[in-house]
C-alpha positions as CSV (number, residue, x, y, z in Angstrom):
1,V,-9.7,-12.0,11.5
2,R,-7.5,-11.6,8.4
3,H,-7.7,-15.2,8.3
4,N,-11.3,-15.4,7.8
5,L,-11.5,-13.0,5.3
6,K,-9.3,-15.0,2.9
7,N,-12.0,-17.7,3.3
8,L,-14.9,-15.0,2.7
9,M,-13.5,-13.7,-0.1
10,K,-13.2,-15.4,-4.1
11,I,-11.5,-13.4,-6.5
12,K,-12.6,-15.1,-9.9
13,I,-11.0,-14.2,-13.3
14,D,-12.6,-15.6,-16.3
15,G,-14.9,-17.8,-14.2
16,Q,-11.5,-18.8,-12.3
17,V,-11.1,-18.7,-8.3
18,L,-7.5,-17.0,-7.4
19,A,-5.8,-19.0,-5.3
20,F,-4.0,-16.8,-2.6
21,T,-0.3,-16.6,-2.0
22,T,1.6,-15.7,1.2
23,H,4.1,-13.5,-1.3
24,A,4.0,-11.9,-4.9
25,K,6.7,-10.5,-6.3
26,N,5.6,-6.9,-7.9
27,L,7.5,-4.0,-9.7
28,G,11.3,-6.0,-8.5
29,L,9.9,-5.9,-4.4
30,Y,8.7,-9.0,-2.8
31,I,5.6,-8.4,-0.4
32,D,4.7,-11.1,1.9
33,E,1.5,-11.4,3.4
34,D,2.4,-9.8,6.8
35,L,4.1,-6.5,4.9
36,R,7.5,-7.9,7.0
37,F,9.6,-8.2,3.7
38,H,11.2,-10.5,4.7
39,D,11.4,-12.2,1.5
40,H,12.4,-8.9,0.0
41,V,15.5,-8.2,2.7
42,Q,16.7,-12.6,2.1
43,H,16.3,-11.8,-1.9
44,V,18.6,-9.1,-2.1
45,T,20.9,-9.7,0.0
46,K,21.5,-12.6,-1.8
47,E,22.1,-10.7,-4.8
48,C,24.4,-8.6,-2.9
49,Y,27.1,-11.8,-2.0
50,V,26.7,-12.7,-5.3
51,L,27.7,-9.3,-6.1
52,R,31.1,-9.2,-3.6
53,I,32.1,-12.8,-4.8
54,L,32.2,-11.0,-8.7
55,F,34.1,-8.4,-7.7
56,T,36.5,-9.8,-4.6
57,N,37.3,-12.4,-7.7
58,K,37.5,-9.7,-10.9
59,K,41.0,-10.4,-11.3
60,I,41.2,-13.9,-11.7
61,L,37.7,-14.2,-13.7
62,N,38.0,-13.6,-17.2
63,R,35.8,-11.5,-19.0
64,N,33.8,-13.9,-20.6
65,L,33.0,-15.5,-17.4
66,K,32.0,-12.6,-15.7
67,K,29.6,-11.4,-18.0
68,D,28.4,-14.8,-18.5
69,L,27.3,-14.6,-14.0
70,C,26.6,-11.4,-14.1
71,Q,23.9,-12.2,-17.2
72,R,22.7,-15.0,-15.2
73,L,21.8,-13.2,-12.5
74,V,20.2,-10.6,-14.0
75,L,18.3,-13.1,-15.5
76,S,17.1,-14.3,-12.2
77,K,15.1,-11.5,-11.3
78,I,13.0,-11.8,-14.2
């Protein structure tokens, strides 16, 4: 039924029809069309893994490198 609704609904902004997408990011939450949060969980898991690597190697990384890596992680969220 939902698949049929996609074909019937057309949302226009300034005369342009918006395309449907399978997932979207809103307020830092990745939402898929089935509300299963698979993309969100996958993204958060990846971020946690990167933070774990930074934490376990904090003694061998210099301050500038740690700062740069953390900034890249934050910017990748945007």
